[in-house]
N, CA, C and O of each residue as an XYZ file, in Angstrom:
728
protein
N      64.443     49.495    -63.618
C      62.962     49.443    -63.194
C      62.958     49.300    -61.558
O      62.240     49.990    -60.835
N      63.830     48.343    -61.108
C      64.042     47.940    -59.940
C      64.256     49.079    -58.956
O      63.795     49.108    -57.816
N      65.114     50.146    -59.605
C      65.668     51.299    -58.648
C      64.234     52.138    -58.701
O      64.040     52.818    -57.694
N      63.401     52.185    -59.523
C      62.229     53.006    -59.292
C      61.180     52.272    -58.182
O      60.402     52.982    -57.545
N      61.205     51.104    -58.032
C      60.527     50.448    -57.201
C      60.910     50.625    -55.840
O      60.115     50.844    -54.926
N      62.229     50.516    -55.718
C      62.929     50.715    -54.284
C      62.797     52.121    -53.760
O      62.711     52.360    -52.555
N      62.784     53.059    -54.714
C      62.724     54.305    -54.338
C      61.225     54.680    -53.787
O      61.008     55.361    -52.785
N      60.206     54.081    -54.669
C      58.697     54.017    -54.284
C      58.397     53.473    -52.992
O      57.549     53.998    -52.271
N      59.078     52.398    -52.638
C      58.954     51.606    -51.387
C      59.533     52.515    -50.190
O      58.884     52.631    -49.150
N      60.634     53.082    -50.346
C      60.942     54.151    -49.379
C      60.121     55.245    -49.113
O      59.848     55.635    -47.978
N      59.725     55.744    -50.156
C      58.737     56.764    -50.000
C      57.514     56.549    -49.318
O      56.975     57.337    -48.542
N      57.079     55.339    -49.687
C      55.645     54.846    -49.170
C      55.717     54.463    -47.713
O      54.687     54.427    -47.040
N      57.152     54.115    -47.091
C      57.150     53.694    -45.777
C      57.079     54.973    -44.832
O      56.810     54.829    -43.639
N      57.292     56.057    -45.308
C      57.401     57.377    -44.689
C      56.215     58.146    -44.699
O      56.307     59.339    -44.409
N      54.868     57.548    -45.049
C      53.671     58.107    -44.817
C      53.153     58.472    -43.431
O      52.848     57.598    -42.620
N      53.053     59.842    -43.158
C      52.714     60.171    -41.991
C      50.852     60.101    -41.768
O      49.968     60.529    -42.511
N      50.751     59.322    -40.328
C      49.571     59.127    -39.928
C      49.182     59.888    -38.725
O      50.025     60.117    -37.858
N      48.010     60.281    -38.616
C      47.590     61.191    -37.420
C      46.386     60.559    -36.630
O      45.580     59.900    -37.288
N      46.226     60.677    -35.501
C      45.192     60.168    -34.740
C      44.490     61.197    -33.956
O      45.165     61.712    -33.065
N      43.227     61.622    -34.103
C      42.689     62.632    -33.350
C      42.089     62.188    -32.190
O      41.891     60.973    -32.156
N      41.656     62.995    -30.982
C      41.078     62.409    -29.851
C      39.666     62.059    -29.886
O      39.146     61.420    -28.971
N      39.068     62.433    -30.848
C      37.662     62.096    -31.034
C      37.367     60.519    -31.103
O      38.226     59.718    -31.471
N      36.128     60.166    -30.732
C      35.798     58.907    -31.097
C      35.907     58.293    -32.485
O      36.345     57.145    -32.562
N      35.620     58.818    -33.374
C      35.823     58.589    -34.678
C      37.079     58.578    -35.114
O      37.822     59.472    -34.708
N      37.633     57.495    -36.103
C      38.903     57.305    -36.475
C      39.118     58.032    -37.746
O      38.259     58.075    -38.626
N      40.399     58.663    -37.840
C      40.645     59.471    -38.973
C      41.867     58.798    -39.620
O      42.838     58.408    -38.972
N      41.740     58.700    -40.909
C      42.784     58.116    -41.811
C      43.063     59.073    -42.684
O      42.238     59.853    -43.160
N      44.540     59.032    -42.978
C      45.199     60.254    -43.812
C      45.514     59.414    -45.100
O      46.001     58.286    -45.020
N      45.216     60.012    -46.267
C      45.601     59.411    -47.452
C      46.232     60.641    -48.161
O      45.772     61.777    -48.046
N      47.214     60.355    -48.830
C      47.812     61.283    -49.455
C      47.405     61.331    -51.145
O      47.158     60.303    -51.775
N      47.384     62.609    -51.707
C      46.924     62.484    -53.024
C      47.989     61.979    -53.757
O      49.109     62.002    -53.248
N      47.788     61.437    -55.090
C      48.613     61.143    -56.090
C      49.331     59.685    -55.791
O      48.857     58.815    -55.061
N      50.434     59.617    -56.433
C      51.326     58.332    -56.368
C      52.355     58.733    -55.575
O      52.444     59.894    -55.175
N      53.216     57.801    -55.284
C      54.482     57.937    -54.518
C      55.477     59.002    -54.857
O      56.081     59.589    -53.959
N      55.694     59.308    -56.303
C      56.439     60.065    -56.765
C      56.286     61.438    -56.343
O      57.310     62.121    -56.360
N      55.140     62.007    -55.944
C      54.693     63.353    -55.725
C      54.789     63.474    -54.023
O      54.566     64.513    -53.402
N      55.151     62.239    -53.453
C      55.005     62.132    -52.003
C      55.793     63.395    -51.395
O      55.214     64.025    -50.510
N      56.974     63.780    -51.773
C      57.830     64.618    -51.232
C      57.474     66.154    -51.262
O      58.003     67.040    -50.590
N      56.531     66.265    -52.125
C      55.929     67.612    -52.285
C      54.862     67.800    -51.513
O      54.645     68.906    -51.018
N      54.020     66.698    -51.297
C      53.016     66.586    -50.399
C      53.472     66.740    -49.105
O      52.805     67.538    -48.446
N      54.591     66.117    -48.422
C      55.063     66.328    -47.213
C      55.270     67.896    -46.760
O      55.018     68.360    -45.648
N      55.784     68.583    -47.882
C      56.067     70.006    -47.482
C      54.519     70.793    -47.494
O      54.165     71.532    -46.575
N      53.815     70.546    -48.498
C      52.638     71.345    -48.505
C      51.665     70.873    -47.193
O      50.941     71.744    -46.711
N      51.640     69.651    -46.669
C      50.893     69.108    -45.522
C      49.604     69.038    -46.071
O      48.678     69.150    -45.266
N      49.294     68.858    -47.405
C      47.881     68.439    -47.918
C      47.828     67.122    -47.958
O      48.723     66.445    -48.464
N      46.598     66.560    -47.337
C      46.209     65.255    -47.489
C      44.756     65.196    -47.199
O      44.185     66.092    -46.577
N      44.193     64.196    -47.624
C      42.744     63.941    -47.402
C      42.468     63.191    -46.322
O      43.116     62.155    -46.174
N      41.559     63.518    -45.450
C      41.043     63.078    -44.237
C      39.676     62.323    -44.548
O      38.704     62.920    -45.010
N      39.679     61.143    -44.295
C      38.411     60.214    -44.384
C      37.921     60.173    -43.061
O      38.691     59.893    -42.142
N      36.912     60.381    -42.889
C      36.159     59.970    -41.228
C      35.241     59.079    -41.652
O      34.350     59.179    -42.495
N      35.662     57.975    -40.780
C      34.595     56.680    -40.590
C      34.472     56.372    -39.063
O      35.273     56.760    -38.214
N      33.289     55.573    -38.820
C      32.784     55.234    -37.683
C      32.646     53.912    -37.681
O      32.037     53.475    -38.658
N      33.024     53.110    -36.877
C      32.957     51.459    -36.965
C      31.495     51.153    -37.032
O      30.705     51.838    -36.382
N      31.120     50.235    -37.726
C      29.655     49.648    -37.761
C      29.438     49.038    -36.370
O      30.207     48.261    -35.804
N      28.251     49.520    -35.898
C      27.809     48.834    -34.571
C      26.504     47.928    -34.736
O      25.619     47.895    -33.881
N      26.479     47.241    -35.854
C      25.389     46.406    -36.262
C      25.516     45.295    -35.283
O      24.425     44.940    -34.838
N      26.425     44.725    -34.878
C      26.319     43.518    -33.943
C      25.694     43.709    -32.700
O      24.981     42.920    -32.080
N      26.101     45.028    -32.361
C      25.654     45.344    -30.913
C      24.226     45.806    -31.051
O      23.532     45.710    -30.039
N      23.649     46.320    -32.211
C      22.074     46.758    -32.417
C      21.426     45.310    -32.429
O      20.347     45.093    -31.876
N      22.043     44.481    -32.994
C      21.179     43.299    -33.358
C      20.825     42.558    -32.029
O      19.707     42.086    -31.823
N      21.971     42.483    -31.052
C      21.660     41.787    -29.740
C      20.738     42.776    -28.845
O      19.904     42.310    -28.068
N      20.933     44.137    -28.998
C      20.054     44.849    -28.176
C      18.646     44.661    -28.697
O      17.731     44.390    -27.919
N      18.453     44.800    -30.004
C      17.138     44.669    -30.602
C      16.504     43.301    -30.215
O      15.309     43.277    -29.919
N      17.208     42.221    -30.202
C      16.803     40.887    -29.887
C      16.132     40.888    -28.428
O      15.072     40.310    -28.185
N      16.904     41.629    -27.463
C      16.394     41.618    -26.274
C      15.299     42.510    -26.020
O      14.535     42.313    -25.076
N      15.170     43.550    -26.863
C      14.268     44.436    -26.522
C      12.725     44.199    -27.334
O      11.650     44.562    -26.857
N      12.886     43.557    -28.562
C      11.807     43.110    -29.342
C      11.165     41.967    -28.919
O      10.083     41.668    -29.424
N      11.796     41.120    -27.859
C      11.084     39.956    -27.587
C      11.456     38.905    -28.540
O      10.591     38.034    -28.637
N      12.376     38.757    -29.186
C      12.720     37.571    -30.106
C      13.146     36.439    -29.430
O      13.542     36.595    -28.275
N      13.143     35.096    -30.022
C      13.382     33.986    -29.131
C      14.706     33.566    -29.398
O      15.104     33.694    -30.556
N      15.387     33.136    -28.628
C      16.814     32.512    -28.690
C      16.657     31.263    -28.154
O      15.639     30.907    -27.562
N      17.859     30.418    -28.381
C      18.051     28.990    -27.925
C      18.954     29.063    -26.981
O      20.044     29.634    -27.011
N      18.251     28.205    -25.779
C      19.042     28.088    -24.821
C      20.329     26.963    -24.734
O      20.062     25.788    -24.984
N      21.507     27.282    -24.432
C      22.637     26.514    -24.489
C      22.351     25.385    -23.574
O      22.977     24.366    -23.868
N      21.563     25.291    -22.529
C      21.542     24.252    -21.620
C      20.427     23.206    -22.030
O      20.734     22.015    -22.089
N      19.287     23.575    -22.283
C      18.358     22.681    -22.552
C      17.931     22.710    -23.921
O      16.907     22.079    -24.184
N      18.632     23.438    -25.016
C      18.172     23.494    -26.506
C      16.843     23.967    -26.552
O      16.295     23.601    -27.592
N      16.071     24.686    -25.768
C      14.637     25.035    -26.134
C      14.773     26.478    -26.325
O      15.667     27.144    -25.803
N      13.815     26.962    -27.127
C      13.788     28.349    -27.451
C      12.959     29.044    -26.189
O      12.049     28.531    -25.538
N      13.545     30.365    -26.037
C      12.919     31.033    -24.899
C      12.911     32.556    -25.242
O      13.824     32.995    -25.942
N      12.081     33.256    -24.857
C      11.830     34.651    -24.867
C      12.590     35.380    -23.718
O      12.415     35.025    -22.553
N      13.524     36.507    -24.080
C      14.183     37.245    -22.889
C      13.481     37.818    -22.049
O      13.937     37.854    -20.906
N      12.464     38.306    -22.248
C      11.436     39.043    -21.319
C      10.852     38.342    -20.442
O      10.488     38.848    -19.380
N      10.630     36.856    -20.775
C      10.164     36.039    -19.679
C      11.000     34.876    -19.050
O      10.553     33.820    -18.602
N      12.361     35.302    -19.109
C      13.364     34.407    -18.814
C      13.738     34.969    -17.285
O      14.271     36.045    -17.012
N      13.275     33.861    -16.321
C      13.342     34.284    -14.772
C      14.077     33.067    -14.405
O      14.522     32.193    -15.149
N      14.132     33.179    -12.968
C      14.619     31.980    -12.263
C      13.808     30.977    -12.139
O      12.608     31.154    -11.932
N      14.375     29.735    -12.254
C      13.725     28.543    -12.299
C      12.843     28.183    -13.538
O      11.928     27.373    -13.388
N      13.060     28.704    -14.654
C      12.647     28.600    -15.962
C      13.206     27.450    -16.752
O      12.562     26.882    -17.634
N      14.546     27.102    -16.368
C      15.486     26.286    -17.148
C      15.820     25.109    -16.009
O      16.394     25.408    -14.963
N      15.429     23.822    -16.296
C      15.665     22.828    -15.208
C      17.115     22.468    -15.512
O      17.792     22.052    -14.572
N      17.688     22.585    -16.763
C      18.994     21.959    -16.949
C      20.104     23.075    -16.581
O      21.262     22.662    -16.538
N      19.895     24.352    -16.329
C      20.981     25.543    -16.261
C      21.531     25.065    -14.809
O      21.016     24.214    -14.083
N      22.495     25.688    -14.612
C      23.355     25.539    -13.225
C      22.607     26.270    -12.105
O      22.211     27.394    -12.414
N      22.360     25.880    -10.959
C      21.607     26.619     -9.961
C      22.631     26.649     -8.674
O      22.808     25.656     -7.968
N      23.222     27.794     -8.478
C      24.014     27.867     -7.372
C      23.588     27.388     -5.795
O      24.245     26.869     -4.892
N      22.333     27.765     -5.893
C      21.662     27.440     -4.479
C      21.466     26.034     -4.073
O      21.629     25.534     -2.960
N      21.007     25.374     -5.407
C      20.871     23.757     -5.205
C      22.106     23.253     -5.057
O      22.198     22.279     -4.309
N      23.256     23.729     -5.664
C      24.460     23.138     -5.380
C      25.062     23.308     -3.907
O      25.752     22.451     -3.354
N      24.727     24.451     -3.393
C      25.010     24.971     -2.111
C      24.294     24.006     -1.127
O      24.969     23.472     -0.246
N      22.971     23.753     -1.227
C      22.229     22.663     -0.532
C      22.751     21.249     -0.622
O      22.706     20.471      0.331
N      23.192     20.984     -1.669
C      23.906     19.574     -1.906
C      25.288     19.279     -1.107
O      25.658     18.186     -0.678
N      25.953     20.515     -1.015
C      27.247     20.617     -0.230
C      27.023     20.735      1.319
O      27.547     20.088      2.225
N      26.213     21.619      1.359
C      25.957     21.773      2.919
C      25.485     20.511      3.718
O      25.879     20.229      4.849
N      24.534     19.750      2.935
C      23.871     18.550      3.807
C      24.514     17.328      3.468
O      23.929     16.257      3.630
N      25.911     17.412      2.914
C      26.567     16.290      2.678
C      26.107     15.291      1.823
O      26.545     14.159      2.027
N      25.400     15.445      1.003
C      24.698     14.425      0.148
C      25.650     13.763     -0.779
O      25.171     12.874     -1.483
N      26.915     14.036     -0.906
C      28.158     13.115     -1.532
C      28.447     11.947     -0.734
O      28.748     10.859     -1.223
N      28.353     12.182      0.473
C      28.386     10.840      1.302
C      27.412      9.840      1.328
O      27.573      8.647      1.587
N      26.190     10.548      0.981
C      24.879      9.352      0.445
C      25.330      8.890     -0.636
O      25.492      7.671     -0.688
N      25.622      9.606     -1.657
C      25.716      9.028     -3.270
C      26.905      8.005     -3.092
O      26.831      6.885     -3.598
N      27.987      8.406     -2.372
C      29.297      7.524     -2.402
C      28.769      6.241     -1.770
O      29.032      5.184     -2.345
N      28.091      6.222     -0.706
C      27.579      4.884      0.097
C      26.581      4.275     -0.853
O      26.504      3.047     -0.798
N      25.806      4.892     -1.710
C      24.747      4.018     -2.688
C      25.485      3.641     -3.774
O      25.121      2.632     -4.377
N      26.493      4.269     -4.168
C      27.437      3.683     -5.385
C      28.099      2.513     -4.876
O      27.988      1.483     -5.541
N      28.889      2.489     -3.619
C      29.473      1.416     -3.344
C      28.861      0.242     -2.994
O      29.341     -0.863     -3.248
N      27.606      0.464     -2.302
C      26.920     -0.695     -1.646
C      25.654     -0.971     -2.321
O      25.121     -2.064     -2.129
N      25.171     -0.197     -3.008
C      23.880     -0.822     -3.580
C      23.558     -0.288     -5.122
O      22.432     -0.042     -5.554
N      24.731     -0.174     -5.804
C      24.765     -0.067     -7.308
C      24.690     -1.429     -8.259
O      25.138     -2.530     -7.939
N      24.111     -1.140     -9.331
C      24.017     -2.137    -10.037
C      25.250     -2.651    -10.747
O      26.269     -2.022    -10.463
N      25.400     -3.668    -11.623
C      26.574     -3.986    -12.380
C      27.220     -2.902    -13.183
O      28.440     -2.813    -13.328
N      26.355     -2.097    -13.689
C      26.907     -0.995    -14.268
C      27.339      0.403    -13.606
O      27.832      1.360    -14.203
N      27.047      0.307    -12.255
C      27.187      1.403    -11.528
C      26.014      2.179    -11.199
O      26.124      2.949    -10.245
N      24.959      2.122    -11.782
C      23.757      2.744    -11.481
C      23.125      2.573    -10.361
O      22.997      1.430     -9.922
N      22.575      3.737     -9.639
C      21.870      3.506     -8.480
C      20.812      4.603     -8.449
O      21.028      5.583     -9.162
N      19.812      4.575     -7.795
C      18.598      5.370     -7.622
C      19.173      6.791     -6.769
O      20.260      6.852     -6.195
N      18.395      7.633     -6.829
C      18.394      8.777     -6.134
C      18.362      8.520     -4.802
O      17.448      7.833     -4.345
N      19.465      9.094     -3.902
C      19.522      8.948     -2.337
C      18.150      9.117     -1.694
O      17.761      8.321     -0.839
N      17.378     10.203     -2.123
C      16.223     10.750     -1.317
C      14.878     10.445     -2.229
O      13.867     11.139     -2.119
N      14.968      9.417     -3.071
C      13.721      9.003     -3.933
C      12.795      8.287     -2.948
O      13.061      7.516     -2.026
N      11.531      8.804     -3.445
C      10.314      8.018     -2.586
C       9.710      7.263     -3.505
O       8.480      7.230     -3.460
N      10.339      6.561     -4.444
C       9.748      5.652     -5.294
C       9.714      4.192     -4.612
O      10.726      3.517     -4.420
N       8.662      3.879     -4.340
C       8.432      2.565     -3.579
C       8.602      1.299     -4.562
O       8.733      0.143     -4.157
N       8.581      1.693     -5.928
C       8.510      0.318     -6.599
C      10.005     -0.260     -6.697
O      10.245     -1.414     -7.052
N      10.977      0.681     -6.340
C      12.299      0.294     -6.206
C      12.457     -1.090     -5.231
O      11.804     -1.087     -4.187
N      13.113     -2.008     -5.467
C      13.253     -3.344     -4.752
C      13.961     -2.920     -3.417
O      13.544     -3.315     -2.328
N      15.036     -2.110     -3.547
C      15.971     -1.716     -2.531
C      15.362     -0.645     -1.867
O      16.193     -0.100     -1.140
N      14.182     -0.074     -1.804
C      13.797      1.069     -1.238
C      13.951      1.199      0.397
O      14.519      2.184      0.868
N      13.477      0.273      1.149
C      13.621      0.169      2.523
C      15.104      0.054      2.764
O      15.491      0.910      3.559
N      15.879     -0.602      2.399
C      17.350     -0.943      2.425
C      18.051      0.424      2.459
O      18.751      0.840      3.382
N      17.723      1.132      1.182
C      18.415      2.592      0.901
C      17.820      3.392      2.000
O      18.600      4.189      2.522
N      16.518      3.354      2.502
C      16.196      4.509      3.530
C      16.724      4.095      4.893
O      16.961      5.059      5.621
N      16.961      2.935      5.404
C      17.608      2.570      6.470
C      19.141      3.007      6.464
O      19.625      3.698      7.360
N      19.825      2.556      5.413
C      21.174      3.082      5.093
C      21.204      4.574      5.334
O      22.129      5.020      6.014
N      20.315      5.365      4.863
C      20.614      6.678      5.124
C      20.178      7.440      6.454
O      20.552      8.525      6.898
N      19.406      6.656      6.865
C      18.966      6.969      8.707
C      20.351      6.565      9.337
O      20.770      7.272     10.253
N      21.013      5.607      8.967
C      22.253      4.945      9.753
C      23.425      6.105      9.420
O      24.184      6.606     10.249
N      23.378      6.325      8.322
C      24.437      7.299      7.712
C      24.412      8.801      8.285
O      25.354      9.588      8.368
N      22.757      9.016      8.742
C      22.681     10.467      9.187
C      23.166     10.624     10.637
O      23.262     11.740     11.146
N      23.458      9.545     11.267
C      24.212      9.520     12.682
C      25.490      9.889     12.461
O      25.950     10.694     13.271
N      26.158      9.538     11.625
C      27.254      9.729     11.383
C      27.621     11.331     10.922
O      28.505     12.009     11.445
N      26.831     11.716      9.946
C      26.809     13.077      9.234
C      25.383     13.625      9.536
O      24.475     13.404      8.734
N      25.185     14.280     10.588
C      23.717     14.794     10.939
C      23.507     15.732      9.943
O      22.370     15.646      9.478
N      24.241     16.655      9.415
C      23.739     17.493      8.321
C      23.099     17.161      7.237
O      22.705     17.989      6.415
N      22.920     15.766      7.130
C      22.177     14.951      6.087
C      20.687     15.189      6.462
O      19.940     15.269      5.487
N      20.165     15.305      7.570
C      19.021     15.771      8.060
C      18.360     16.981      7.496
O      17.137     17.077      7.390
N      19.294     17.995      7.103
C      18.902     19.313      6.742
C      18.359     19.073      5.174
O      17.528     19.845      4.695
N      18.820     18.096      4.517
C      18.569     18.163      2.893
C      17.272     18.382      2.673
O      16.892     19.318      1.969
N      16.382     17.459      3.311
C      14.945     17.593      2.707
C      14.210     18.852      3.177
O      13.339     19.262      2.411
N      14.393     19.450      4.175
C      13.770     20.708      4.498
C      14.297     21.769      3.779
O      13.562     22.733      3.569
N      15.745     21.771      3.250
C      16.215     22.810      2.531
C      15.731     22.552      0.832
O      15.436     23.503      0.107
N      15.717     21.506      0.489
C      15.268     21.013     -0.650
C      13.739     21.495     -0.935
O      13.263     21.789     -2.031
N      13.172     21.502      0.175
C      11.376     22.009      0.097
C      11.339     23.501     -0.100
O      10.494     24.063     -0.796
N      12.364     24.143      0.593
C      12.322     25.600      0.747
C      12.766     25.791     -0.834
O      12.035     26.539     -1.483
N      13.801     25.239     -1.468
C      14.368     25.450     -2.710
C      13.187     25.238     -3.580
O      13.043     26.090     -4.457
N      12.308     24.281     -3.528
C      11.387     24.260     -4.573
C      10.017     25.352     -4.395
O       9.315     25.768     -5.316
N       9.884     25.649     -3.009
C       9.044     26.935     -3.012
C       9.525     28.151     -3.607
O       8.813     28.971     -4.187
N      10.862     28.237     -3.423
C      11.764     29.454     -4.398
C      11.432     29.326     -5.844
O      11.122     30.266     -6.577
N      11.528     28.029     -6.197
C      11.313     27.700     -7.645
C      10.064     28.229     -8.120
O       9.967     28.940     -9.120
N       8.919     27.797     -7.236
C       7.722     28.142     -7.704
C       7.580     29.660     -7.715
O       6.994     30.237     -8.631
N       8.158     30.330     -6.622
C       8.040     31.782     -6.484
C       8.913     32.580     -7.623
O       8.659     33.770     -7.810
N       9.873     31.972     -8.334
C      10.581     32.685     -9.252
C      11.674     33.340     -8.655
O      12.218     34.221     -9.321
N      12.131     33.070     -7.462
C      13.513     33.546     -6.762
C      14.592     32.529     -6.814
O      15.770     32.884     -6.757
N      14.237     31.233     -6.924
C      15.456     30.509     -7.220
C      15.287     29.546     -8.564
O      14.270     29.478     -9.254
N      16.290     28.957     -8.730
C      16.556     28.150     -9.955
C      17.498     28.672    -11.042
O      18.142     29.720    -11.009
N      17.464     27.804    -11.958
C      18.359     28.259    -13.437
C      17.764     29.088    -14.321
O      16.546     28.966    -14.453
N      18.244     29.776    -14.858
C      17.934     30.675    -16.242
C      18.362     30.093    -17.485
O      19.275     29.291    -17.680
N      17.515     30.651    -18.339
C      18.061     30.251    -19.714
C      19.109     31.215    -20.018
O      19.180     32.369    -19.594
N      20.041     30.523    -20.923
C      21.187     31.446    -21.294
C      21.143     31.294    -22.900
O      21.071     30.203    -23.467
N      21.192     32.416    -23.485
C      21.222     32.459    -25.066
C      22.446     32.088    -25.552
O      23.469     32.577    -25.072
N      22.484     31.094    -26.659
C      23.601     30.629    -27.309
C      24.066     31.627    -28.101
O      23.152     32.168    -28.724
N      25.409     32.186    -28.364
C      25.933     32.799    -29.126
C      25.862     34.066    -28.759
O      26.378     34.941    -29.455
């Protein structure tokens, strides 16, 4: 019995497969069991099953965008419509222009100074350019920022650049966009 199984295993390992140049996949399956395989090799008779991979995943994602279905944003976890997703719609999404303004105007220097000189016991400090007058260190913070702007004059560009960025967000040409999860 084992001898028949070994012969059958050897015969099964020599099944010819062919691949056509078309986009559809062709699979060759021989007729019958492994004992008739040698006679099939000679006659070259085999059954070809033509199948094409399912593209339901592609259709679903394309349909979602076209039909206006709502998706959940990975940044803010809110639902949004793909047709209405423009720049400035998601406040939590990364904004490369805002990051560039932050780096060009050396705001890291201002935040470092506020952290080391004016933070509370937990390390919290207010926004460097905040105009909140209820903060008890409001005047001291702005005086320190003015003094720091003499060392790093590029800090004076932050407020005008930020105002331009805010106008761009209102117009819809700046800001972060929602990104669908999955």
